[in-house]
C-alpha positions in Angstrom: -12.3 13.3 7.5 -8.7 12.3 7.4 -7.1 11.8 4.1 -5.3 8.4 3.5 -1.9 10.1 3.1 1.2 8.0 3.8 4.1 9.8 5.2 7.3 9.7 3.1 9.0 8.3 6.1 6.5 5.4 6.5 8.9 2.8 5.2 11.8 4.1 7.3 10.1 3.8 10.7 12.2 1.9 13.1 10.6 -1.5 13.9 10.9 -1.9 17.7 8.7 -3.1 20.5 10.2 -2.2 23.8 9.1 -3.3 27.2 9.1 -0.8 30.0 7.9 -0.8 33.6 4.3 0.5 34.1 1.8 0.5 36.8 -0.1 -2.8 37.2 -3.5 -2.9 35.6 -6.7 -4.2 37.2 -7.3 -7.7 35.8 -10.3 -8.3 33.7 -12.6 -11.2 34.7 -12.2 -14.2 32.3 -15.2 -15.6 30.5 -16.8 -18.7 32.0 -18.9 -19.6 29.0 -16.3 -21.6 27.1 -13.0 -23.1 28.2 -9.8 -22.6 26.2 -8.6 -25.3 23.8 -5.8 -27.3 25.5 -3.2 -26.2 22.9 -3.8 -22.6 23.8 -3.8 -23.0 27.6 -0.4 -21.4 27.8 -2.0 -18.1 26.7 -4.6 -18.1 29.5 -4.1 -14.8 31.4 -2.0 -15.1 34.6 -0.8 -11.6 35.2 2.3 -11.4 37.4 4.3 -8.4 36.2 3.9 -4.8 35.3 5.7 -4.8 31.9 4.2 -2.6 29.1 4.6 -3.0 25.3 5.3 0.1 23.3 3.1 0.5 20.2 4.3 3.9 19.1 5.4 2.6 15.7 2.1 0.9 15.0 0.3 4.0 16.2 2.2 6.1 13.7 1.5 3.6 10.9 -2.2 3.5 11.6 -2.4 7.3 12.0 -1.1 7.7 8.4 -2.8 4.7 6.9 -6.4 4.6 8.0 -9.0 6.7 6.1 -11.6 7.8 8.6 -15.2 8.0 7.5 -17.0 8.9 10.7 -20.2 7.6 12.1 -22.8 5.9 9.9 -25.6 8.1 8.5 -27.7 5.0 8.2 -28.4 5.8 4.6 -28.1 3.2 1.9 -25.4 4.2 -0.6 -26.8 4.6 -4.2 -25.7 2.3 -6.9 -22.5 3.6 -8.5 -22.4 4.6 -12.1 -20.1 3.0 -14.7 -17.2 5.1 -16.1 -17.6 6.9 -19.4 -17.0 4.6 -22.3 -17.5 1.3 -20.3 -20.1 -0.6 -18.4 -17.6 -1.8 -15.8 -17.7 -0.2 -12.3 -14.3 0.3 -10.9 -15.3 0.8 -7.3 -17.4 -0.6 -4.5 -21.0 -1.5 -5.3 -22.0 -2.4 -1.7 -24.9 -0.4 -0.3 -22.8 -0.2 2.9 -19.6 1.0 1.2 -19.7 4.5 2.8 -19.6 3.0 6.3 -16.5 1.9 8.2 -12.9 3.2 8.0 -10.9 2.1 5.0 -7.3 1.1 4.2 -6.0 2.4 0.9 -4.3 -0.8 -0.1 -4.0 0.3 -3.7 -1.7 3.2 -2.6 0.8 0.9 -0.8 4.2 0.6 -2.4 6.6 -2.3 -1.9 8.5 -0.4 0.8 5.2 0.2 2.8 4.4 -3.5 2.6 7.9 -4.4 3.7 7.4 -2.2 6.7 4.1 -3.9 7.6 5.8 -7.3 7.3 8.7 -6.3 9.5 6.3 -4.8 12.1 4.3 -8.0 12.2 7.5 -10.0 12.7 8.5 -7.7 15.5 5.2 -8.1 17.3 5.7 -11.9 17.0 9.3 -11.6 18.3 8.0 -9.8 21.5 6.5 -13.1 22.6 10.0 -14.8 22.5 11.3 -12.4 25.2 8.1 -11.5 27.1 5.6 -14.0 28.5 2.5 -12.5 27.1 0.2 -14.3 29.5 2.1 -12.8 32.4 1.5 -9.2 31.4 -1.3 -7.2 33.0 -4.6 -8.2 31.3 -5.2 -4.9 29.6 -1.7 -5.2 28.1 -2.4 -8.7 26.9 -5.7 -7.6 25.3 -3.9 -4.7 23.5 -1.2 -7.1 22.3 -3.7 -9.6 20.8 -5.8 -6.9 19.2 -2.8 -5.2 17.6 -1.2 -8.4 16.5 -4.4 -9.6 14.9 -5.0 -6.3 13.1 -1.4 -5.8 12.0 -1.4 -9.4 10.6 -4.6 -9.1 8.6 -3.6 -5.8 7.1 -0.2 -7.2 6.2 -1.7 -10.4 4.7 -4.2 -8.5 2.6 -1.5 -6.0 1.5 0.7 -8.9 0.4 -2.0 -10.4 -1.8 -3.7 -7.2 -3.1 -5.6 -6.6 -5.3 -8.3 -8.8 -3.8 -12.0 -8.4 -3.9 -13.0 -10.5 -0.9 -10.3 -11.0 1.8 -12.1 -13.9 3.5 -11.8 -15.9 0.2 -8.0 -15.6 0.1 -6.2 -18.9 0.2 -2.8 -18.8 1.9 0.2 -21.1 2.1 0.9 -24.5 0.5 -2.3 -25.8 2.1 -4.3 -23.0 0.6 -6.0 -22.3 3.9 -8.6 -19.5 4.1 -7.3 -16.2 5.4 -8.8 -16.5 8.8 -7.7 -20.1 9.3 -4.2 -20.1 7.9 -1.5 -20.7 10.5 0.6 -17.7 9.6 1.2 -16.0 13.0 4.0 -17.2 15.3 3.7 -16.5 19.0 6.1 -18.0 21.5 6.9 -20.8 19.1 3.2 -21.6 18.5 1.7 -21.2 15.0 -1.8 -19.8 15.1 -4.4 -18.2 12.8 -6.4 -15.0 13.0 -9.4 -17.0 14.1 -7.3 -18.7 16.8 -6.5 -15.3 18.3 -10.2 -14.4 18.4 -11.9 -17.6 19.3 -9.2 -19.6 21.1 -7.5 -16.9 23.2 -9.5 -13.6 23.5 -13.1 -14.6 23.5 -12.8 -17.4 26.1 -10.8 -15.1 28.5 -12.4 -11.7 28.1 -16.1 -11.7 29.0 -16.9 -8.2 27.8 -18.4 -8.4 24.3 -16.9 -5.1 23.4 -13.7 -6.9 22.5 -15.5 -8.2 19.4 -15.4 -4.6 18.0 -11.6 -4.5 18.3 -10.9 -7.0 15.6 -10.7 -5.7 12.1 -11.6 -8.4 9.5 -10.6 -6.6 6.4 -14.0 -6.3 4.8 -16.9 -3.8 4.7 -19.0 -5.9 7.1 -16.2 -5.7 9.7 -16.0 -3.6 12.8 -13.9 -0.5 12.0 -10.2 -0.1 12.2 -9.1 3.1 14.0 -6.2 5.4 13.3 -4.5 4.6 16.5 -3.0 1.5 18.2 -4.6 -0.2 21.1 -2.8 0.3 24.4 -3.6 -0.8 28.0 -4.6 2.8 28.6 -6.9 3.4 25.6 -8.4 0.0 24.9 -11.6 0.7 26.8 -12.1 4.0 25.0 -11.4 2.6 21.6 -13.6 -0.4 22.1 -16.5 1.8 23.2 -15.9 4.0 20.1 -15.9 1.0 17.8 -19.0 -0.4 19.5 -21.0 2.8 19.1 -19.9 3.1 15.4 -20.7 -0.5 14.5 -23.9 -1.0 16.5 -25.5 2.0 14.9 -24.4 1.2 11.4 -26.4 -0.6 8.7 -23.7 -3.3 8.8 -24.8 -4.2 12.3 -28.6 -3.7 12.1 -30.8 -3.0 9.1 -34.1 -4.2 7.6 -34.9 -6.1 10.8 -31.7 -8.2 10.6 -28.4 -8.2 12.4 -24.8 -8.9 11.4 -23.6 -12.4 11.1 -20.8 -11.4 13.5 -23.2 -11.6 16.4 -24.2 -15.1 15.5 -20.6 -16.2 15.3 -19.8 -14.9 18.8 -23.0 -16.0 20.4 -21.5 -19.0 22.2 -19.1 -16.7 23.9 -21.3 -13.6 24.7 -24.9 -14.1 23.8 -26.0 -17.6 24.9 -29.7 -16.5 25.1 -29.2 -15.0 21.7 -32.0 -12.5 21.1 -32.5 -11.5 24.7 -28.7 -11.0 25.4 -28.2 -9.2 22.1 -31.0 -6.8 22.6 -29.7 -6.0 26.1 -26.3 -5.4 24.5 -27.7 -3.1 21.9 -29.3 -1.0 24.7 -25.9 0.0 25.8 -24.8 1.6 22.6 -27.7 2.2 20.2 -29.0 5.7 19.5 -32.7 6.3 20.3 -33.9 6.3 16.7 -32.1 3.0 16.0 -33.5 1.5 19.2 -37.0 2.5 18.0 -36.3 0.7 14.8 -35.1 -2.3 16.7 -38.2 -2.3 18.9 -40.4 -2.6 15.8 -38.5 -5.6 14.5 -39.8 -9.1 15.1 -37.5 -12.0 15.7 -34.0 -10.9 14.6 -32.8 -12.6 11.5 -29.1 -12.7 10.4 -28.4 -10.6 7.4 -26.0 -11.6 4.6 -22.5 -10.5 5.5 -20.7 -7.9 3.3 -17.4 -9.6 2.3 -16.1 -6.9 -0.1 -12.7 -5.5 0.9 -12.7 -2.4 3.1 -10.4 -0.4 0.8 -10.8 2.6 -1.5 -10.9 0.9 -4.9 -13.3 -2.0 -4.5 -10.4 -4.4 -4.4 -9.5 -3.8 -8.0 -6.3 -1.9 -7.4 -5.0 1.0 -9.5 -6.5 1.0 -12.9 -6.6 3.0 -16.2 -9.8 4.8 -17.2 -10.4 3.6 -20.8 -10.9 6.1 -23.6 -9.9 9.1 -21.5 -6.6 10.7 -22.4 -4.7 13.7 -20.9 -1.7 14.8 -22.9 -2.1 11.6 -24.9 -1.8 9.4 -21.9 -4.5 7.2 -20.4 -5.8 8.5 -17.1 -5.1 6.4 -14.0 
């Protein structure tokens, strides 16, 4: 398990995304299920060059930011106990709280948040000098995954403490986190949901891409401690798929995650049949046995509590506990 330690030089990392020549990647086959919305047609993959985006800075940030929890034990976490002297629980209460990697948002200082903000802007700026849709397709996918995840981590960090990220309201229009037009790509304002449902899902037919998008909450696919690149995207997506599919967040009590219902139009048109076939690729034998005993798959309630270390409450003082006369944080 990797501790969520932030390097002292985290805030001083140079924010650059450079393009260098690389070997051309084999193009992925676009999905034929749903066509792109007209306003996003400019982002339809049309690879024509061999440029490569360097994510070394984002990789360094994630390597020192993500708290790794490992694979699920498929054990329901016990109800946490209240602190001494109070009935209030200053931590996660979700039965799935021990699953999925975490971001220690409460530990982020203003300089860390500034670095995240600058890196998000630099990823956006890449699109002003490089035609994203002309990159090799694996490069495009890595770009969209990294931009999405860097954006959602930055937005949550800016608004922390927050208990449920999906309920955040952003901008003057108070749009929900996933629908706020807060990402600028090639002069086009888009939302987190736009990246997923208007660009990636219509153009990448492999459902593993679903596991590359971190949603900021416990019910989400996990965030890894390394950046996506054209070379490692397949490996990381397989890793995330195995972790999520075999977790209680994905399948428990005969029910499956709401995520699968949300992406069904893109990847699981014959919902139950297609989803069971998909599970066959990644599920462990004991989980498959549990799945085989289940009847018609229902959709479980989604765990929207933030995927952090403090239950979204931020740093707090433990009441009635003093050390050298000072309250304990």
